[in-house]
C-alpha positions as CSV (number, residue, x, y, z in Angstrom):
1,M,-32.3,54.6,4.6
2,E,-35.3,51.7,4.3
3,E,-38.6,53.3,3.5
4,P,-41.5,51.5,6.2
5,N,-43.3,50.1,3.5
6,E,-40.0,48.4,2.2
7,R,-39.1,47.2,5.9
8,R,-42.7,45.7,6.3
9,I,-42.1,43.9,2.6
10,K,-39.0,42.3,3.8
11,E,-40.7,41.1,6.9
12,V,-43.8,39.7,5.1
13,L,-41.0,37.8,2.6
14,K,-38.9,36.6,5.6
15,S,-42.3,35.1,7.7
16,N,-43.6,33.2,4.3
17,D,-39.8,32.0,4.1
18,A,-40.3,30.7,7.4
19,R,-43.6,28.8,7.1
20,E,-42.4,27.1,3.9
21,Q,-39.3,25.9,5.9
22,Y,-41.4,24.9,8.7
23,R,-43.8,22.7,5.9
24,E,-41.0,21.7,4.3
25,H,-39.5,19.9,7.5
26,I,-43.0,18.8,8.4
27,R,-43.6,17.3,5.1
28,R,-39.8,15.3,5.5
29,K,-41.7,13.6,8.7
30,V,-44.2,12.5,7.1
31,L,-42.4,11.2,4.8
32,F,-40.3,9.1,6.3
33,I,-43.3,7.8,7.9
34,T,-45.4,6.9,5.2
35,A,-42.3,5.5,3.5
36,C,-41.2,3.1,6.8
37,T,-44.5,2.0,7.1
38,I,-45.2,1.4,3.5
39,A,-41.9,-0.8,3.6
40,L,-42.5,-2.3,6.9
41,M,-46.1,-3.9,5.0
42,L,-44.1,-5.0,2.6
43,V,-41.6,-6.7,4.4
44,F,-44.8,-8.4,7.0
45,L,-46.1,-9.9,3.8
46,L,-42.8,-11.1,2.9
47,S,-42.1,-12.8,6.3
48,L,-45.3,-14.9,5.7
49,M,-44.4,-15.5,2.0
50,I,-40.7,-16.8,2.5
51,G,-39.8,-19.6,4.2
52,P,-38.4,-23.4,4.4
53,S,-41.9,-23.7,2.4
54,D,-42.8,-20.7,0.0
55,I,-46.4,-19.4,-0.4
56,S,-47.3,-17.1,-2.4
57,L,-49.7,-14.1,-1.9
58,S,-52.7,-15.6,-2.9
59,Q,-52.2,-18.9,-0.5
60,I,-52.2,-16.3,2.1
61,F,-56.0,-15.3,1.6
62,D,-57.2,-18.6,1.1
63,P,-58.9,-20.0,3.5
64,V,-59.3,-23.5,1.6
65,N,-55.9,-23.9,1.7
66,H,-54.9,-25.6,5.0
67,E,-51.4,-26.4,4.7
68,A,-51.1,-22.1,4.4
69,Y,-53.2,-21.2,6.9
70,T,-51.7,-23.7,9.4
71,I,-48.2,-22.6,8.5
72,I,-49.0,-19.0,8.8
73,A,-51.3,-19.0,11.7
74,H,-48.8,-21.2,13.7
75,I,-45.5,-19.9,13.0
76,R,-45.2,-17.0,10.6
77,L,-47.4,-14.7,11.9
78,P,-47.1,-15.0,15.4
79,R,-43.4,-14.7,14.7
80,A,-43.8,-11.9,12.6
81,L,-46.1,-10.4,15.3
82,A,-43.8,-10.5,18.1
83,A,-40.7,-9.1,16.2
84,M,-43.2,-6.1,15.7
85,V,-43.6,-5.9,18.8
86,G,-40.7,-6.4,20.5
87,G,-38.8,-3.8,18.1
88,A,-41.3,-0.9,18.5
89,G,-41.2,-1.9,22.0
90,L,-37.6,-1.8,22.6
91,S,-37.0,1.1,20.1
92,I,-39.8,3.3,22.0
93,A,-37.6,2.9,25.5
94,G,-34.4,3.7,23.6
95,V,-35.6,7.1,22.7
96,V,-37.3,8.2,26.1
97,M,-34.2,6.9,28.0
98,Q,-31.9,8.9,25.6
99,S,-34.0,11.7,25.7
100,V,-34.4,11.9,29.6
101,L,-30.8,10.7,30.4
102,R,-29.4,12.9,27.8
103,N,-26.7,10.0,26.7
104,D,-26.2,8.8,23.5
105,L,-25.2,5.5,24.7
106,A,-28.2,4.9,27.2
107,S,-30.7,1.7,26.2
108,P,-32.8,-1.2,27.8
109,Y,-28.9,-3.5,26.8
110,T,-26.5,-1.1,27.9
111,L,-28.3,0.2,31.2
112,G,-28.4,-3.5,32.7
113,I,-32.3,-3.9,32.4
114,S,-31.5,-6.8,30.0
115,H,-28.6,-8.4,31.6
116,A,-31.0,-8.5,35.0
117,A,-33.6,-10.6,32.9
118,S,-30.9,-12.9,31.8
119,F,-29.9,-13.4,35.3
120,G,-33.9,-14.2,36.1
121,A,-33.6,-16.4,33.6
122,A,-30.7,-18.3,34.4
123,L,-31.3,-18.5,37.8
124,S,-35.1,-20.1,36.9
125,I,-33.6,-22.4,34.9
126,A,-30.5,-23.3,37.2
127,V,-33.1,-24.0,40.5
128,L,-36.3,-24.5,38.7
129,G,-35.2,-26.4,35.4
130,P,-35.5,-25.3,31.9
131,E,-39.5,-25.0,32.2
132,L,-40.8,-22.4,29.7
133,Y,-43.5,-21.2,32.1
134,F,-41.2,-20.1,34.8
135,T,-38.2,-18.7,33.1
136,P,-40.0,-15.3,31.3
137,I,-41.8,-15.2,34.9
138,A,-38.4,-14.7,36.8
139,A,-36.9,-12.9,33.8
140,F,-39.6,-10.2,34.0
141,V,-39.2,-10.2,38.0
142,S,-35.4,-9.3,37.9
143,S,-35.5,-6.9,35.3
144,L,-38.2,-5.0,37.6
145,V,-36.0,-6.1,40.3
146,A,-32.8,-4.4,39.0
147,V,-35.3,-1.2,37.8
148,F,-36.6,-0.2,41.2
149,V,-32.9,-0.4,42.5
150,M,-31.9,1.5,40.3
151,I,-34.9,4.1,40.7
152,A,-34.4,3.6,44.4
153,L,-30.1,4.7,44.8
154,A,-31.1,7.5,41.9
155,K,-33.5,8.8,44.2
156,Y,-31.7,8.8,47.6
157,K,-28.9,10.5,45.5
158,G,-30.9,12.4,43.3
159,A,-32.7,11.8,40.2
160,T,-29.8,13.0,38.2
161,A,-28.9,11.8,34.5
162,E,-25.7,10.9,35.5
163,T,-26.7,8.9,38.7
164,M,-29.1,6.8,36.9
165,V,-26.5,6.0,33.9
166,L,-23.7,5.0,36.4
167,T,-26.4,3.0,38.6
168,G,-27.2,1.0,35.6
169,V,-24.3,0.2,34.7
170,A,-22.7,-0.7,37.7
171,L,-26.0,-3.3,38.1
172,G,-25.3,-4.8,34.4
173,S,-21.9,-5.3,35.7
174,L,-23.5,-6.9,38.9
175,Y,-26.1,-9.5,37.0
176,T,-23.1,-10.4,34.2
177,G,-21.2,-11.6,37.3
178,G,-24.2,-13.4,38.9
179,L,-24.7,-15.1,35.7
180,T,-20.8,-16.2,35.2
181,A,-21.5,-17.7,38.6
182,I,-24.5,-19.5,37.7
183,K,-23.3,-21.1,34.2
184,Y,-20.4,-21.9,36.2
185,F,-22.3,-24.3,38.4
186,S,-24.6,-25.6,36.0
187,T,-25.3,-29.0,34.5
188,D,-24.7,-29.1,30.7
189,E,-28.3,-29.3,30.1
190,E,-29.1,-26.1,32.3
191,L,-26.1,-24.6,30.8
192,A,-27.7,-25.4,27.0
193,A,-30.7,-24.1,28.4
194,I,-29.2,-20.7,29.7
195,T,-27.6,-20.3,26.6
196,F,-30.2,-20.8,24.3
197,W,-32.5,-18.7,26.5
198,Q,-30.4,-15.7,26.1
199,F,-30.0,-15.7,22.1
200,G,-33.0,-13.9,21.6
201,D,-36.0,-15.8,19.4
202,L,-39.3,-14.8,18.3
203,S,-40.9,-18.2,17.9
204,R,-40.7,-18.8,21.5
205,A,-43.7,-16.2,22.5
206,S,-47.3,-17.7,22.1
207,W,-50.6,-15.6,21.1
208,Q,-51.4,-15.0,24.4
209,E,-47.6,-13.0,25.5
210,I,-47.6,-11.3,22.3
211,A,-50.9,-9.8,23.4
212,I,-49.8,-9.1,26.5
213,M,-46.4,-7.5,24.8
214,F,-49.0,-5.7,22.9
215,L,-51.6,-4.2,25.3
216,C,-48.5,-3.2,27.5
217,F,-46.5,-1.8,24.5
218,L,-49.9,0.4,23.5
219,F,-50.6,1.9,26.9
220,I,-47.1,2.5,27.6
221,L,-46.6,4.6,23.7
222,I,-49.8,6.5,24.8
223,F,-48.2,7.3,28.2
224,F,-44.9,8.7,26.1
225,I,-46.8,10.1,23.3
226,L,-48.6,12.8,26.0
227,N,-45.4,13.4,27.6
228,S,-43.7,14.1,24.6
229,W,-43.6,17.6,25.7
230,N,-41.6,17.0,28.7
231,Y,-39.0,14.7,27.1
232,N,-38.3,17.8,24.3
233,A,-37.9,20.3,27.0
234,M,-35.8,17.9,28.4
235,E,-33.1,17.2,25.5
236,Y,-32.0,21.1,26.5
237,G,-31.1,20.0,30.2
238,D,-32.9,20.1,33.4
239,D,-32.0,23.7,34.2
240,V,-34.2,24.7,30.9
241,A,-36.5,22.2,31.3
242,K,-37.8,23.5,35.0
243,S,-37.3,26.6,33.7
244,L,-40.5,25.6,31.7
245,G,-42.4,24.1,34.3
246,V,-41.7,20.7,33.9
247,N,-40.7,18.6,37.3
248,A,-37.2,17.1,35.5
249,E,-36.5,14.3,38.3
250,R,-40.0,13.2,38.1
251,V,-40.3,12.7,34.5
252,R,-36.1,11.1,34.3
253,I,-38.2,8.8,37.0
254,S,-41.3,8.5,35.2
255,G,-39.7,7.5,31.9
256,M,-37.1,5.2,32.8
257,L,-40.0,3.3,35.1
258,F,-41.8,3.1,32.0
259,S,-39.3,2.4,29.4
260,S,-37.7,-0.3,31.5
261,F,-41.1,-2.2,32.1
262,I,-41.4,-2.7,28.9
263,T,-37.9,-3.6,28.1
264,A,-39.1,-6.3,31.2
265,V,-41.9,-7.4,29.1
266,I,-40.6,-8.3,25.8
267,V,-37.6,-9.5,27.0
268,S,-39.2,-11.9,29.6
269,F,-40.9,-13.8,26.7
270,V,-38.6,-13.6,23.6
271,G,-35.4,-13.0,25.2
272,I,-32.1,-10.4,24.7
273,I,-32.3,-8.8,20.9
274,G,-29.0,-6.1,21.7
275,F,-29.0,-2.9,19.9
276,I,-32.8,-2.3,18.7
277,G,-33.3,0.1,21.4
278,L,-29.8,1.5,21.2
279,V,-29.6,1.8,17.5
280,V,-33.1,2.9,15.9
281,P,-33.5,6.1,17.8
282,H,-30.3,7.0,16.4
283,I,-31.1,6.5,12.5
284,V,-34.6,8.1,13.4
285,R,-33.1,11.5,14.8
286,R,-30.8,12.0,11.6
287,V,-34.1,12.0,10.0
288,L,-36.6,13.7,12.1
289,G,-34.5,15.7,14.4
290,E,-35.1,15.8,18.4
291,D,-39.2,16.2,18.2
292,A,-40.3,13.7,20.8
293,L,-44.2,13.7,19.3
294,Y,-42.9,12.9,15.7
295,L,-39.5,10.5,17.1
296,L,-42.0,8.4,19.3
297,P,-44.2,7.0,16.5
298,A,-41.5,6.9,13.8
299,S,-38.9,5.1,15.9
300,C,-42.1,2.5,16.6
301,I,-42.5,1.5,13.3
302,A,-38.6,1.6,12.3
303,G,-38.2,-0.7,15.3
304,A,-40.7,-2.9,14.0
305,L,-39.3,-3.0,10.5
306,L,-35.6,-3.4,11.3
307,L,-36.4,-6.3,13.6
308,L,-39.0,-7.8,11.4
309,S,-36.7,-7.6,8.7
310,A,-33.5,-8.8,10.6
311,D,-35.7,-12.2,11.7
312,T,-37.3,-12.5,8.4
313,A,-33.5,-12.9,7.3
314,S,-32.5,-14.9,10.2
315,R,-34.9,-17.9,9.1
316,T,-34.1,-17.2,5.4
317,L,-30.3,-17.1,4.9
318,F,-29.1,-20.7,6.0
319,S,-32.4,-22.1,5.5
320,P,-33.7,-24.6,6.5
321,I,-31.1,-23.7,9.8
322,I,-33.2,-20.8,11.9
323,L,-30.8,-18.6,13.4
324,P,-32.4,-16.9,16.6
325,V,-32.9,-13.1,15.8
326,G,-30.6,-11.9,18.7
327,I,-27.4,-13.2,17.1
328,L,-28.2,-11.2,13.8
329,T,-29.2,-8.5,15.7
330,S,-26.0,-8.0,17.6
331,F,-23.8,-8.3,14.3
332,L,-25.8,-5.6,12.3
333,G,-26.0,-3.3,15.0
334,A,-22.4,-3.1,16.0
335,P,-21.1,-2.3,13.1
336,L,-24.0,0.3,12.3
337,F,-23.6,1.9,15.8
338,I,-20.1,2.1,14.6
339,Y,-21.0,4.5,11.1
340,L,-22.9,6.2,13.3
341,I,-20.4,7.2,16.4
342,L,-18.3,8.0,13.3
343,T,-20.1,10.0,11.1
344,G,-21.0,12.5,13.7
345,R,-23.0,12.6,17.6
346,R,-26.2,14.1,17.9
347,R,-25.0,16.1,21.3
């Protein structure tokens, strides 16, 4: 039989071991976020330097070099910033959607929000012509209509995860059918404009649009982080969340609403960019786990890094031909997601 002192010593050792494991767990999270941040800064500088006209690192910070300044300020810098904001926004939207719906396949693309934006843009091009001023507005409005319909139906039937997923899939199918009909009756010029908009191209975002995307992203990121504990509770199911004092239905609806809103803003300005909001949360969860307090900022940085890297590659792989980044993300995202499925599911 153990003496009281021996039991006390074992309890202290176990306690110290648990503390050390927790510290190591936190260190791994901080290390991952730091590594992604450093990588993002390096890729950002690289994206400013390489292209049809290469620019050295010293020329970037040379105010006298007007040629380098013009290329960076009017072409490469807006594109790089749009990639970072777009990648970060789509990634946190995917994180929250997967958390509140408890579904690995939930993302802005798979739930039909991107399809709704495509339909709105195509309708604007077919009715009003391929004017870039009207197309983002129509895409944004169409996305929000889809979001409110999804939430209204879910509210009517009870905002369960299954109801919202099925509603999103049904709306995506409906908008895809409408988009196909518009393409069928469009002229060759309209069809070319619709197809180009669907590619997803970061070069179309102006400084004003980048500022709008950033402000919306910043507001929604703060909202998500303030609700990170609620999203952690939702990971264990509605019953556990309710036992912890979390209003599961309200958290699910608000999470879907704000996730869809930032998606609508980004897609309306840069077009359809698939798989970022689906793949990035899975990658980050493999390293950091489920804690939304770390998962959200880490996904922001990783999403910005992935989309900026893809955009830099799309500008340089076939230079001087510049591929729309949406094509490259689809090619990279699909096999990567299949790999993640084959190596084990989170739930």
